[in-house]
N, C-alpha and C positions, 0 to 999 in steps of 0.2 A: 537423590535429587530433591530439592525443595519442592513441595507440592505447589502446583500452580493455582492461584486464586483468581477466579474471573472477576471478583470484586476489586482486586488490586490493580487491574489494568485500567489506567486512566487515559483519556484522550489528551495527550500532551501536544499542544499546538504551538509551543515555543513562544515567539513574540507575536501575539495576535493583535488585531486592531484594538485600539485603546479601550481598556475596560472589558475586553472580551476574553474570557477564559473558558475553554471547553473542558469540563470535568465530567466526561461521560465514562461510566464504568461498564464493563461487560456484564456485570451483575445487575445493572439497572436498565436493561433493555425494555423499552416501552412495549405495550401489548401488541402494537402494530408497528411495522417499519416506519421510521420517520421519513417523510417525503420532503426533501429540501430542494425546492425548485428555484433554479437560476433562470430568470426570464431572459428572453433573447436580448442581447446587447448589454446585459448587466454584468458586472464583474463580481467575483467573490467578495472583494472588499466592500461592495455596496451592501452585501448581505451580512457583513460583520466579521468575515473571516479573511485574514490576510494570508496570501500565499507567499511563503518564504523563498528566498533565493537558494539555489542548490549549494551555495557556499556555506550554508549552515550544516552541511554534512559533517558527521563525526568520523574522521578517517581512521582506518586500522593501520597502525604503524608496521606491524608484522602480520601480513595477510595469512589467515588460516582457514581451513574448511570449517563451516558452521557445524554445530552439533546436528546429528541425524534427526530428520523430521520428515514426515510424510506430507506430500502436497496432493490434495485430492482433486481430480478433474471433474468436469460436469457430469460424467457418467458414473462417478463414485469410485473410480480406479485410483489407487494410491501410486504415487511416483516419488522417487528419491532425487535429491539434487544431483547425484552422480549421473543420472540419465541426461542431464543438460550440459555436461562438460563439453566445451567447444563453443558454447553459446554464452553470451553475456546475459545476466539476469537482473531485472529490477523487480524485486518481490515486495509487494505492497500489502500490508496487513490492514484490513478495513472492515467496516460493517455499514449496512444501509441506514442504520439509525444513528450513526456518528456524523454530526454536522460538518466538522472539518474534513472528514473523509469524503463526504459528498461534494463539498466545495472544490476539492482538488481533482475530482473524477474527470471533468472535461479535459483538463490539462494533461492528465495521465493518459487519456485516450489519444490525445494529439501526439504525445511522446511515443506511444506504442506504434502509431502509424508511421512516424518519421524515422524511427530508429530500427525498424524491422529489417530494412535493407542492409544494415550494418551487422546483422546477425545477433541482435539483442532482443530478448523477449521480455515483455512486461507481464508479470503474473500477479494479478490482484487476488489475494487469498481472503475470502469473506468468512467472518466468524458468525454470520447469522445462523440462528438455530433452525430456521426453515430451509436451509440448504440451497441447492441450485435453483429451485422454483422461486424463492424469494429474490435471488440475484437476477434471474431472468426477467422477473416482473419489474424490478428496479431499473434494469437496463432499458427496457421498453419504455418505461415512463419518462426516462431522462434522455432518450435517443442516444444511448451508448451502444454503438455498433462496432467499435474498433477494439474492444477488450474481450478476452475469453473469460469464461466462468471457471474460477478455481476456488477451493474451499479449505478452510482450516477448522474442521469440526472441534468443538469444545476448546478452541484456542491452543491446541497441542503444539503447533509450530511456534506460536507466540511464546509459549512457556519454554520450549526448548531453546529458543534464541534470546530469551531474556527481555522480551519487549515490555516496556513500561506502560505503553498506552497506544491508542489508535488516533490517527494513522501512524504507523511506523513502517519505514521502507529500508530494505537491505539491497546493497549493490554487490553482486557476485560476478567475479571475472570469469574468463573463458576456461580457466583451470579449475573452477569450482571453489575459489577462495573468496572469503568476505573482504571487501575493500572499504566499506563504509556503511554508516547507518544514519538515517534521518528521522527525526520525530516531528510530527506536525504536518500541516498542509504545505505543499511545495509547488513552486511555479515550474512544473515539469515541461511546459511547452516552449520555454525560452530557448533561443539558439545556444546561449551559454550553458544551459543545463544539458542539452543534447550533446554538445561538444565535450563537456566534462565527463559524462557517462561513457561516451565512446572511447575516450582516452583511458579511463579507469579499467574498463572491462578488457581492453586489449593488452594491458600490462602483464 
């Protein structure tokens, strides 16, 4: 397997607001987590990051099980995708220092809240080197209460799944098969997004 380079992971935000390109590498993490505050009532667009529609998803023509990778929970326990068969999954690779990742986080939280009743879990896998403590601090600072703490130490899952940048999100259906991938910040909170994910994971 090709060795994973943290420097090679770029934050691909697709079509960003005019003139805005997020080129954040995992190898260029600032000394302290970047705090990207969205003031009350402001939109991510006002901060320079455009949330893309879910229609930018890259579908998988022939759904297959993703390569094996461990998902680490807040307690440091490793889990496999096989443990989630029967549940739909939205797996979001992110980091607290990635601006487009932070911009989409409120919408991702809304998605998690609205889609839980349909048996779909949102698992945000943080690649922050500080682990769960850094994520908990970030959640508290940004009033994120509807998302669990999950980790991707050293970008192992990102490597296994061929992620090119952050944020990258994978949609896994109830059979454990990959249905699509999205790169960049997404409007997760829209009704269209929720309906599309519900359809995909049920297939």
